[in-house]
Residue, then its C-alpha position, 0 to 999 in steps of 0.5 A: m315736287k321740291l327736292k332740297k339739298g339732302i345730299a348734293i354733289a357738283i363736279g365743278a363748273l365745266i366749260i366746253g365749246v359747243g362742238g368740243a368735249l370735256y370730261a370730269s370724274d369724282h370716284i370714291d367719295s366720302p362715307t356720306v355718299k359712297g354707295q348711295s344713289t346720289d354718288i356721282t362718278d362722271l360727267y361727260v359732254f361731247q359732240a354727238q355723231d350728228a354734229n348738230n347735237l351734244v351728248f350729256v352723260g351723267n354716271t352715278q353709283g360707281l364701283l359696282a361689281p358685276s355681281a351687284t350690278g343686276a340688283a342696282a337701280f335708280d332711286p325714285n327719290t333722287l333727281i339727277e340734274f344737268k345744269i347749263d349756263n349759256n351766258g357765262d355768269n355761272v348760274e344755270d339758265l337751263v336744266i335737264q332733269a332725270i328722275y326714275k319712276d315705274g321702270k323708266i327714266n323721265i327727262y324734263g327739259p332743257v327748260v328754264p328752271s324756276m329755282t337755281g342753286t341748291v333747291s330744285k323742283i321738277e319743271g313742267n312735263a316730261t319731254a322724253s322717257v325711256t325704259v331702263t336697260a337691264y344689265g346684260a341686255s343684248s342691246p340698249t333701249i333708246g327713247t326719243s322725243g318730238s323735239g329731237l332728244k335721244v335718251f338712254a338709262g341703265p348700267r354700263d361699264d365704267p368708262f373712266f380710266f385711272d391708275l389709282d395705285q400709281y397716283h397714291a405712289i406719286i402723292a407719297g413721293t415713291a414714284p416720279g409719275f404715271n406709267n405708260p401704259g398704266k393700270d385701270t383701277f376701275a376696270g371691271t366695275n360698272v356705273m348707272s348711266v343717264v345719257v341725253e342727246v340734245p339738239k344744240s339749238l335747244l341750248k340757246a348758247t349765243s356765244g357758242k360756249i356753255n358751262v355744264w355741271l351735274t348735281t344729284k338731290k334727294k327728295v326730303 
């Protein structure tokens, strides 16, 4: 199955050291993606509790009100794809792909992609699968694989803190800077989250560093 760039968003080329952490956010997009299954809010990559693993978090469909979260769902025609450059040339050498089918998120990879750039296809067979955790569930459902992957998929409280009103005031020249403490504009809103914990050995980062970016693509 090929997925071309119907709607695709990339949150930068994010350089992290294996064992370090980096975060990026992209809330409140243009009307073409706002409220769509392709709307990326956050990319997080950080060392897991197990120091031999890295955690990749891709959040989409931001600013979900609690009243709307129960009906929110992953789209079977939207591919969520972590792209990983492990040799510093800013071209993906590995991908971790997530796509929804029949109540589950299926994970493919980490795997060498047969295509790079704006066109993707599902690569090989699924390496892990997890049932989507329902909103309000008492505990998350975690999927595992024989290669050491751990996977979660489902709604979560938006973890990104940003004082949007104060930011607007700074841009308008009516405030000198941010307040401490600030006001979390995104408090009380939710996102649809895919979390994949991966052994570092599967990332083949000989330099000890990787570049990571997140894309979404619609099947066309």
